[in-house]
Each structure stands twice: as structure tokens, then as C-alpha cells.
SEGU-687011 format. One record per residue (C-alpha): x, y, z. Coordinates in steps of 0.02 Angstrom, whole numbers, plus 32768, in hexadecimal, padded with zeros to 4 digits. Layout:
! SEGU-687011
XYZ
...
! end
This chain:
! SEGU-687011
218538FCDF89
20FB3926E004
211D39C5E064
208139C3E0D0
201E3927E0FD
1F77392BE157
1F17388AE178
1E6D3882E1CD
1E77392AE225
1DE53959E295
1DC739EEE307
1D3B39E8E387
1CF83A6AE3FF
1CAD3A15E498
1C133A57E4F0
1BAF3A1BE588
1B3939BAE517
1BA53982E483
1C4639A0E423
1C2B39F2E37A
1CAB39CAE2F3
1CDB3A64E291
1D5839FEE22C
1D2F3947E20D
1DAC38CDE1C1
1E0C3940E14C
1E9E38F7E0E9
1F0E3964E07C
1FBA394EE02E
201D39E1DFE9
20BA39C7DF80
21503A3ADF79
212D3AD2DF0C
20753AA3DEF5
1FE43B1DDEFB
1F473ADBDF4F
1EA23B37DF5D
1E2A3B0FDFEC
1D7B3B51DFCD
1CD13B49E020
1C4E3BB4E073
1C6D3C11E115
1C703B98E1A8
1CA33B01E140
1D443AEAE1A3
1DC43B31E128
1E1A3BABE19D
1E113B37E233
1E693AAEE1D1
1EF83B24E1AA
1EFF3B62E25D
1F103AADE293
1FA53A9AE21F
1FF63B33E26E
1FD03AF7E31E
1F593B87E33F
1EB43B31E363
1E583BA4E3DC
1E223B68E488
1DC03AFBE4AD
1DDB3AA5E405
1E1939F1E40D
1E8239AFE37C
1E8E38F9E349
1EF138BDE2B2
1F3D381CE270
1FD13876E220
2003392DE218
20B1393BE1CE
211A39C5E180
21B6398CE126
219E38E1E177
21A1392FE225
210C38FFE291
20C439A7E2C8
205E3958E353
20FD3920E3AC
215639C8E3A9
21643A2EE448
211D3ADDE450
21CB3B28E43A
21EF3ABCE3A1
21463AE6E355
21653BA1E369
220E3B91E314
21BA3B3AE282
21243BAFE271
21583C53E221
21F83C0CE1D8
21DB3B6BE176
211E3B7EE171
20C23C24E17B
200F3C61E173
1FBA3CFFE134
1F213D19E1A2
1E783D58E169
1E733E05E1B5
1F183E63E1BE
1ECE3EE9E22E
1EB33E69E2B8
1F4C3DFFE291
1FCA3E8EE29A
1FED3ED2E348
1FA43F84E350
201F3FB5E3D9
20BB3F9FE36E
20F23FE4E2C6
20F13F72E230
21AE3F85E226
21C53F49E2D8
215A3EAFE2B7
21B93E83E219
22633E9CE26B
222D3E33E301
22013DA1E28E
22AB3DA8E23A
230B3DB6E2DD
22B03D25E32E
22B63CAAE29C
234E3CE2E238
23BA3D1FE2CB
23E33DC2E271
24273E5AE2C9
23B83EF3E2D0
24063F51E23D
24063EBBE1C9
23533E90E1F8
231C3F43E1D4
236D3F41E128
231B3E9AE103
22713ED9E140
227B3F71E0CC
22A73EFFE03A
22123E90E062
21993F23E065
21DD3F5BDFBD
21CA3EAADF7A
21113EA3DFA6
20F33F4ADF50
20E83FC8DFE0
21224074DFA5
219C40D9E00F
21C2403AE071
22434088E0E5
21CB410EE121
2140408DE139
21AC402EE1B6
217640ABE23C
20BC40A0E214
203E404AE285
1FBD3FD3E238
1F2E4051E24B
1F9140CEE1E3
1F94405BE14B
1F0A4025E0D6
1EC23F75E0D6
1F243F49E03A
1FC73F87E083
1FAA3F28E126
1F8A3E8CE0C1
20303EA8E067
20863EBCE10F
203C3E16E145
207E3DC5E0A6
212A3E12E0C3
212B3DCDE174
20F53D21E138
217B3D13E0B1
22043D68E117
22593CC3E142
223B3C75E096
21C43BEBE0CF
21AE3B48E072
20F13B51E08D
20853BEDE08B
1FD03BE3E0C2
1F683C77E085
1EC13C7EE0E1
1E4B3CF1E082
1EDA3D68E053
1E673DD7DFEB
1DD33DE7E063
1D8E3E9AE06F
1E033ED9DFE7
1DC83F31DF4B
1DD73EDADEA3
1E763F36DE6D
1ED43F11DF0F
1E923E5EDF0C
1EDF3E41DE61
1F843E8ADE9B
1F8A3E1ADF36
1F653D7DDED0
1FE83DA9DE4F
20643DC7DEDC
20413D1ADF27
20563CC6DE7D
20FA3D22DE5F
213E3CF5DF0B
21113C3FDEF4
21613C38DE49
22013C94DE7D
221A3C3ADF22
21D63B8FDEF5
216D3B86DF92
20CB3B25DFA8
202E3B8EDFB7
1F873B64E007
1F043BE6DFDA
1E693BE3E047
1DD23C3EE000
1D173C39DFE3
1D323C94DF3E
1D393C12DEB4
1D7A3C8DDE32
1E0F3CBDDE9F
1E3D3C06DEB6
1E293BE1DDFC
1EAB3C66DDD4
1F2A3C2BDE54
1F1E3B71DE80
1F463AD9DE16
1EEA3A62DE8B
1E4B3A86DEED
1DFC3A37DF87
1D453A5FDFAA
1D0D3A5FE061
1C5D3A50E0A2
1C253A35E157
1CD73A15E190
1CFD3992E10C
1D523990E062
1CCB395DDFE7
1D32396CDF46
1DEA3980DF1C
1E28398BDE69
1E9639EFDDF5
1E503A9DDDDA
1E2A3A87DD21
1DC739E8DD3D
1D693A29DDD4
1D333ACCDD82
1D0E3A77DCDC
1CAB39E2DD1D
1C8639E2DDD9
1C5A3936DE1E
1C0B3962DEC5
1B6239BDDECE
1BA73A3ADF4C
1C373A68DED8
1BBC3A7EDE4A
1B513AEDDEBA
1BE73B5ADEE8
1C143B72DE31
1B5F3B96DE02
1B553C1BDE8B
1BD43C89DE34
1B7F3D25DDEB
1BBD3D02DD3A
1B6D3C55DD3E
1ABE3C95DD63
1A423C75DCD8
19EF3D1EDCE9
1A4A3DC3DCDD
1A183DF2DD8F
19E43D94DE2A
192E3DAFDE5A
19243E42DED1
18893E7FDF28
187C3F35DEEF
181E3F76DF86
17FF3F36E036
17653F52E09E
17A53FBCE12C
17393FB5E1C6
172F4048E23D
16AF401CE2C3
16094002E26A
163E405FE1CD
16834007E134
16E2405DE0A9
16E13FF4E00B
17314018DF63
170F3FC3DEBD
17313F09DEC2
17783E8DDE45
16F03E09DE23
17783D84DE12
17A53D9DDEC9
16F83D9CDF16
171E3D00DF7C
17A63D55DFE2
17793D6FE09A
17693E1CE0E1
17F23E55E158
17CA3E4AE210
17AF3EEBE271
18443F1FE2DB
17E73EF6E37C
17D33E40E345
188E3E2DE31D
18C83E50E3CD
18F13DB7E437
! end
């Protein structure tokens, strides 16, 4: 059964001269319990597509869609109040940067408790107990003492875990993870991905993982949609897409991974010509890179 249905979704940002489409005719279907990866370069429309699903398209964006349904409910016909009841409870999103998504004026415990009280109608004591259990579930040590911490007092990895705890607090049927491992070191990244896989398996929820990291998606998603210039150019099961990509852009993304490079290292210019007025300081050059242009002097770079 289809949990989320998107047909011909477009998001445009009008200007005095023209309206540029950041998302152009995207169609996606996500089944219950399915894991979908959405990949593409920065600016391809991945995050904006997911924001459109959550009803969070920033002004002055204009959304047009033939069908946008969650559990057969037409999201475009819901009132603002009904949409807010749905978002955070039945469908939730982990945003890219927890430091800007969490409110710096309130403790992480307050923000977790508030989510539970609004959506689950818990009393304060029950919500606090549940919030502590959630922080423990996502692997935050000394969870009870962390309830009184502000976001700036926690590391990036811990803030990301708090965001995950907030997103899964109401046991959503659909979890959208938008670059959940951005700016995290490799060890923390692996822990976050393992946590998402465990939560999906234990709770049976559907997961949409948005990323530009092909390796992260390969480890997590069973089906992958590749976006380029606001459109989905290829959508297949993960094994088939990574084994034999059909679209040239997909092949280019896979070839851009460091382990797929033919040479051991990318060509790097060992020394730049640094200009200081009329003087030039020049180190030894690699003959293979003689065609590279010299950097402009600082005075020429200013607008």
C-alpha cells in the first residue's frame, strides 16, 4: 500500500523577469516500511521536494502538484491546523543542520517535552519520562542530565541525535532524513546511520534518506531516486542502480566517488603563483599541469 504519493510536483520562485522552477515535475511513491534514497548534487531540488511534502516551502515559493497524498489524504486540501497536527506526529523530518533547527533559547529537554505534550497530549511528568527514554534510545549518555542542556552546549553529533529523538517521539509512519550526517565525523556518521536503520526495522516506519553521498545511500536505502536540475532522471532499486546505472548523470555521480577514480590521487597543482604587486613567487611546477591558468591578483577579484 502506498503511504506517500507525489505526482507531478513543481516548486517555482517567481521574479520580476521570470519564474525559475527549483523542482520540476517530480513524482515519487513510498510504500509502508520502505526505505528510499534521494540523491543528487547540491541545488538539485532534493531538500525542497521534501519541504514541499511537509508543507514548509519558503516564501515566495509557489507549489503546484497533481496529487500529494499521505495515507490517501490529500495534503493540499488540509487546513493549516490539520497540517500541523499531521507534521511531527504521523510524518516527521530530520533537518540538515541541527544547530539552526533546534531553538537556541530553550533546552533540548523543553523542546522534546513540548513535542510530546502537543501531539501526544501527555502531562508534564509523563512527557519528561518519555523524553529521557528517547534520549537514551538514540544513544545520548547521561540522558537525564542532558535534558537541561542548551543546543550550544552539545556537540554536533549529540544535537543530531536530539533531532532524531524529536522526530521519532510520536512514532511517525514516515521519517524524512535530510542530510542527517552532514558535518559529522566518520565515526558519528556511522552511528547515526545505524541508528536510523535500527529505528526503521524496529518500528516498521518508512524512511526517505536525502543525501548527496552515494555511499551513505547505498548502505541504507533499498530504492534510489536520482535528481538533477529539479527532476528525477533515474529511479531504480539500489542494487541495479549502483551496479548498472542507466542515466549518464547517475554514472557521473558514481564515477565521482574517490574510490572509483582511475588514479590513486586527483591531479593537484603543487604550487600556485602568488602575486604581490609586481613580484611573483613561483615554486617548482608539475609539467602535466602547465595548462592551468594563474590565479588572479587580489585586486582583480574584487567586484
